[in-house]
N, C-alpha and C positions, 0 to 999 in steps of 0.2 A: 649036470649042465655046467659049462664053463661061463663065467660071468666076467665081463670087462667093465671097469669103472671109467667113464668118460666125463670130461668137463666140456660141455657143449655151450659155453657162454660165460666167459669172465665178465663181471660187472664191478663197478666201483661207485656205488651210490653215495651221495654226500652224507657223511657222518656215520656210515654203517660199515666201513672197512671193505676188504676185498671179498667178493662173493663169487660163487661158481654156479653152474647149472649141472647138477650131478645126474647123469643119465646112465642107466644100466644097459649093456649090450649082452644078451644072453644067447649062447649057442645051444640050440636044441636039435632034436632029431627031426623037427618040423621046420627047419630053417632058423634064421636069426629073428630074435624078438628084441625090440627096444622098449624100455620102460621110460616114458617121456621122450622127448626128442630135442629139447633145448632150442636155441636159435638155429635157423636154417640158412640156406644159400640165398633165398629171396629176401630175408631180413638184412643180410649183408649188402645186397644190391640195392634195395629200396627201403631203407629204415623209416623214412617219414611216412610212407603209406601203410607199411605193414606193422609198425610198432607205435607210431604216433608220438605225441608230446611226452609221454612218460620216459622216453629214451633219454631226455635231458636230465632226469633225476637219477635213473638207474645207471646211465653211462656204460652200456654194454660195449665190449671191445669189438664185436662183430667182425671177427676174423674167419675167413673161409676155412682156414686150417682147423678151427675149433668145431666146425659143424660135424654132426654125426656122420654125414655122408663121407666127408674127407677122411675121417678117422677110421671108418669102416674100410674104405679103399686102402688105407695104409696097412690094415691088417690082412689084406689080400682078398677081401670080399667085394661083391658088387651090390649096387642099390637093390637089384632084383632079389638078392638073398634075404632081404628083410621082409618077412612074410606077415608079421603082426607088430603093431605098436600098441602098448597098453598105457593109457594116460591116467595120471593122478587128477588132472583137471585141465581146463581150457585156457588158463592164462598164457599170454603170447610167448613167454620165455620157456614154456613147457611144450608148446605145440608148433613153434615156428618151423621146425624141421619136417613136418608132415609132408609138405609139398615135394620134398626131396625123394620121397618114397611113395609115388602115386599108386602103386599096385598093392601096397600093404593094407591089411584090414586094421581099422582103428577101433580099439576096445576101450570103453569108458562106462560110467554109470548113466542110466537113463535120466536121472535127475540133473546131471551136468549138461546133457544134450538139451534138456528142457530149458534150463536157465541160460544157456549160451546161444542156442539156435532157434528153438521153437516158441518160447514164451518168456523172453527176457523182461525183467523189470527195467525201469529207466536207468538205474545204477548199472545193471548188467549190460545194457546196450552200450554204455560208456566204457565199460571194463573190457569187453571182448571185442575181437577184431575179425569180422567175417571174412576179410581178405585171407586170413590164415587157412580157411577151408574152401576158398573159392574154386580150387581145383577139383572139387567133387569127390572127396575120399569116401571109401565104403566104411561107414560107421556101424559098429555092432554095439548095441546098447545092452547093458546088463543091470539087473536089479539084485544086488547081493542080499540074500536073506536065507534064513533056515539052516545055515551052517555056522559052526563056531570055530574060531581060530585063536587060540591062546587068550581067551577072554573076550574076543570081539564077536559079537552075536551076528553081525551082518557080514557074511563072507561068501565068496563063491569061487571055487576052483575053476580056472579057465582051461578045461581039458581040451577044448578045441584049439586052443593056442599051444599048450604043452602041459602035461602033468607036472605038478610042482610050481605052478604059478597061480596065485589067488588074488582076487580083487576084494578089498575090505572097504566097505562104506564108512567114511568118516567126514561127514559134511561139517561145515563151519567156515573154513577159509573161503570156499565157494559153496554154491547150493548142493552140488553133487560130488564134492571132493572125495577122493579115495586114496587108500594106501595099497601098495602092491607087495605081496610076499613072494619071494623067490627062493626055492630050494637049491642052494648052490652045492649040495653034496655034503660038505663038512659042516655046514651051518645054514640057517635060514637068514636071508636078508629081508628086512622090512623097510621098503622105500616109502617114507611117510610124506613125500611131496612137500607141501607147505603147511602140514599140520603143526610143525614147529620150525623155527628159523635158526635156532642156536642151541647147541648141546646143553647149556646150562639151564635152559627152559625145562628140561625133563630130568635134571639132576647131574648133568655132565659138568665138566670144568669150564672155567672162563667166565667173563662178564659180558652180558648182553649189551651191545652198543645202544645207547638210548634211542637213536634214530631208527634202528632196526626194530626195537620193541614197539615203538610208536607206530611204525608203518604196519606191523603185523595186525594191530588192532584196527587201523584205518582201513586196511584192505579186507577185513573179515566181512563175509556175508552175514554171519551170526556170531557176535562176540562171545555170547555165553557158551555156545557150542565150542568155540575155539578154546576157551578156558577149561571147559570140561574135558576136551580132548587132551589138553596139556596134562590134566590129572591122570587120565587113563594111561597115557604113554609114560608118565613118570612112574606109575605103579609097575608097568611092564619093565621099564629100565631098571628099577630098583630090585626086581626079582633076580637080576643078574644071571639070566639063563645062558649057559656057556655056548649053546648052539644057536644063538640069536644075536644079530647086529642090527641096531636101529640106525637108519640113515635119514637125513633130510636133504632137500634139494639144493640148498645154497651154502652150506657150511664147508669151507675148504678143508678144515681139519678132519671132519668125518670122511671126506673124499680120500684124503691121504691115508687115513687109518684103514679104510676099506681096501685100498690098493696094496698097502703093506702087508695085510693079513689075508689077501685073496688066496 
């Protein structure tokens, strides 16, 4: 499978430096697959209603040229070519582009759908924006369990999407947060979503901006799980497996590294 690394949402939150929305575009025998969707056209056109007050803190660029739709078109594809979108979670900077691909099937954990759509807590009602799924997408719920993937006990290969794409349950940032593993041929990519924000959290280089670290804890559905996830991912990172690259959603350095070694 050929994988393109897209930035679908530059952001400049106060005190946290420059951030991106790292989206994977995967060319498969079953059409195109997106891993997350970043901000979409609707967010660019109506940020107040679709994003809400948090846009004043995150300060997204909201450029139509950065949407997954426009980038896919520049690669010579059409929106209809996107058959599936696999989500790490339902935060608006990860699902804003869903409405640009109304015919795509949306794959996520059942726990995330429960927390965002069916039975949200008061905090989840404030966190998630139902306008992001008001277009009525076809959502396919998964319960990853029973399979193992490099030490992760709760995993599920999404064979109906494409062989070589797996959903790994890793709750903490949200109730049903997941990581997505993609077999890129010469290596596996593990898109960890918001399971970590900065490479140094799991042993990489650099210093975590104080505001970014603080926000990671403020945004956590379960802080203890977030800390435990950091430890699990640190162990995986330190094993230094040559056929595995760990990515997160918002670090520009990891995005550039992935592009340079694609």
